[in-house]
C-alpha positions in Angstrom: 130.4 50.3 143.3 128.0 47.2 143.1 130.3 45.1 141.3 133.1 45.4 143.5 133.1 41.9 145.2 135.5 39.4 146.0 139.3 40.1 146.0 138.4 43.9 145.2 136.1 43.9 148.3 136.9 46.3 151.0 137.1 50.0 152.6 140.5 50.8 152.8 143.1 50.1 149.8 145.8 49.4 151.9 144.5 46.3 153.6 143.2 44.8 149.9 147.2 45.8 149.0 148.3 43.9 152.1 145.7 41.1 151.3 147.2 40.8 147.7 150.8 40.3 149.0 150.4 37.8 151.8 148.6 35.5 148.6 151.4 37.1 146.6 154.7 35.4 149.6 152.2 31.6 149.2 152.8 31.3 145.1 155.6 33.9 144.2 159.0 32.2 143.6 161.2 35.0 144.5 160.0 37.7 146.1 156.3 38.5 145.9 156.9 42.4 147.5 159.5 43.9 144.9 158.5 46.2 142.8 159.1 49.2 139.7 159.8 52.0 140.8 159.5 54.9 138.0 161.5 58.0 139.0 162.0 61.4 136.0 165.3 63.0 136.1 165.9 67.3 135.6 164.7 67.0 131.9 161.8 64.7 132.8 163.4 60.9 131.3 162.2 58.4 133.2 163.7 55.9 134.9 162.1 52.7 136.0 164.2 49.2 138.2 162.8 47.2 140.5 163.5 47.1 144.7 161.5 45.6 146.9 158.6 47.1 149.2 159.6 46.5 152.8 156.2 48.1 154.4 152.7 48.5 153.8 151.5 51.5 156.3 148.3 53.0 156.8 148.3 54.5 154.1 151.6 55.1 152.6 154.8 52.1 151.1 157.7 51.8 152.1 160.9 50.9 150.8 164.6 51.8 151.2 167.8 52.5 149.0 171.1 54.9 148.8 169.9 58.5 149.5 173.0 59.8 147.0 172.0 56.6 144.3 169.9 57.9 141.1 166.8 56.9 142.1 167.8 58.9 145.7 168.6 62.0 143.8 165.4 61.5 141.4 162.7 61.3 144.2 164.3 64.3 146.5 164.1 66.6 143.2 160.3 66.0 142.3 159.0 64.5 145.2 156.9 62.3 142.9 157.4 58.9 142.3 155.3 55.9 141.1 155.5 52.1 140.9 153.7 48.5 139.7 153.6 45.2 141.8 153.5 41.9 139.3 152.0 38.9 140.0 152.3 36.4 138.2 151.5 33.5 140.0 148.2 35.6 140.5 147.7 37.0 137.3 146.8 40.6 139.0 149.6 43.7 140.0 148.7 47.3 141.6 149.9 50.5 140.3 150.4 53.5 142.6 151.5 57.1 141.6 152.0 59.9 144.5 153.6 62.2 146.8 157.2 61.0 148.6 158.9 61.4 151.9 162.3 60.0 153.0 162.1 57.8 156.3 165.4 59.1 158.0 164.5 58.4 161.7 164.2 55.4 164.4 161.6 53.4 161.8 165.0 53.2 159.3 167.6 52.3 162.2 165.3 49.1 163.1 165.1 48.5 159.6 169.0 48.6 159.2 169.8 46.6 162.5 167.6 43.6 160.6 169.5 43.9 157.4 172.2 41.2 157.5 175.7 42.0 158.3 177.0 42.0 154.8 173.7 43.5 153.3 174.6 46.4 156.2 178.7 46.7 155.1 177.0 46.7 151.8 175.4 49.7 152.0 178.3 51.4 153.4 181.0 49.9 151.0 178.3 51.3 147.8 178.7 54.7 146.2 175.2 53.5 144.6 175.0 53.9 141.1 178.5 55.5 140.5 181.0 54.4 138.1 182.9 51.3 139.6 186.9 50.0 138.1 186.2 47.0 139.0 184.3 43.9 141.0 187.5 43.6 142.9 187.6 47.6 144.1 184.1 47.0 145.7 184.6 44.0 147.4 188.3 45.5 148.5 185.4 48.7 150.1 184.0 46.4 152.0 186.4 44.4 153.7 188.1 48.1 154.3 184.3 48.8 156.1 184.6 45.5 158.0 187.7 46.4 159.1 186.7 50.3 160.5 182.7 49.5 161.4 183.6 45.7 162.4 180.5 43.9 163.8 177.4 46.5 164.4 177.7 48.9 162.0 175.3 52.0 162.7 173.1 52.9 159.8 175.0 55.0 156.9 173.1 58.3 157.1 173.0 58.5 153.8 171.2 55.5 153.5 167.2 55.2 154.7 163.9 55.4 153.6 161.2 56.4 151.6 157.3 56.7 151.5 155.1 57.0 148.8 152.0 58.6 150.3 149.3 57.2 146.9 147.0 60.5 145.2 146.2 57.0 143.2 146.0 52.8 143.5 144.8 50.5 141.0 143.9 47.1 141.2 144.2 45.1 138.5 143.2 41.0 138.4 143.6 39.3 135.3 140.4 38.0 133.3 138.9 36.3 130.3 139.6 37.3 127.1 142.0 40.3 128.3 139.0 41.4 129.6 140.4 42.3 132.6 138.8 44.6 136.0 140.7 47.0 137.3 139.4 49.2 140.0 141.2 52.6 140.7 141.2 54.6 144.0 142.0 58.2 143.7 142.3 61.7 145.7 142.4 65.2 145.1 144.5 65.6 148.3 146.2 63.4 151.0 143.9 63.0 153.8 140.8 63.5 151.6 138.3 60.8 151.3 138.4 58.3 148.1 136.5 57.8 144.4 137.0 54.3 143.4 136.3 54.5 139.5 136.1 51.2 137.4 138.1 51.4 134.5 138.0 49.7 130.9 140.6 46.8 130.4 
């Protein structure tokens, strides 16, 4: 694309995404790696929630959660997801749509060990998305897990990563008079070459 220059330049969309996230690290006050993750239930009704993106790999985006949560069940059922990252400070966003696989090996173990002890114990204690009688009941479960697991809890089998391998990535930047710049990268299947198009704002 002859007019795809400046912040949109490059032959690797994952590298562009990394560059934008690096810039956001310096300008966003809180959680520059926050994404609004969208899934659908068995009836096709959408769900969306904020999660933290933890890695941009060579060909995928990775985040972590409880596999038994609503999001985990919907991800496993459909095998598909979408997300948007929006940075108000940069007036930019990235939209991604793609296919889901689990990350439940050594990479998930390493990330789990990198978390604070309280976060690791919290992963054990929380039955994410399930009804909870009170905050006191949750804190009692945390105390129980702390007594059982000690200071070096292993990663729960029900907690780990998800990898989104995109079929579509859109880069958006705010423009004057709402004439925004939008470029979408698409591929029919994973491993195929990307096709890049400018979209109308």
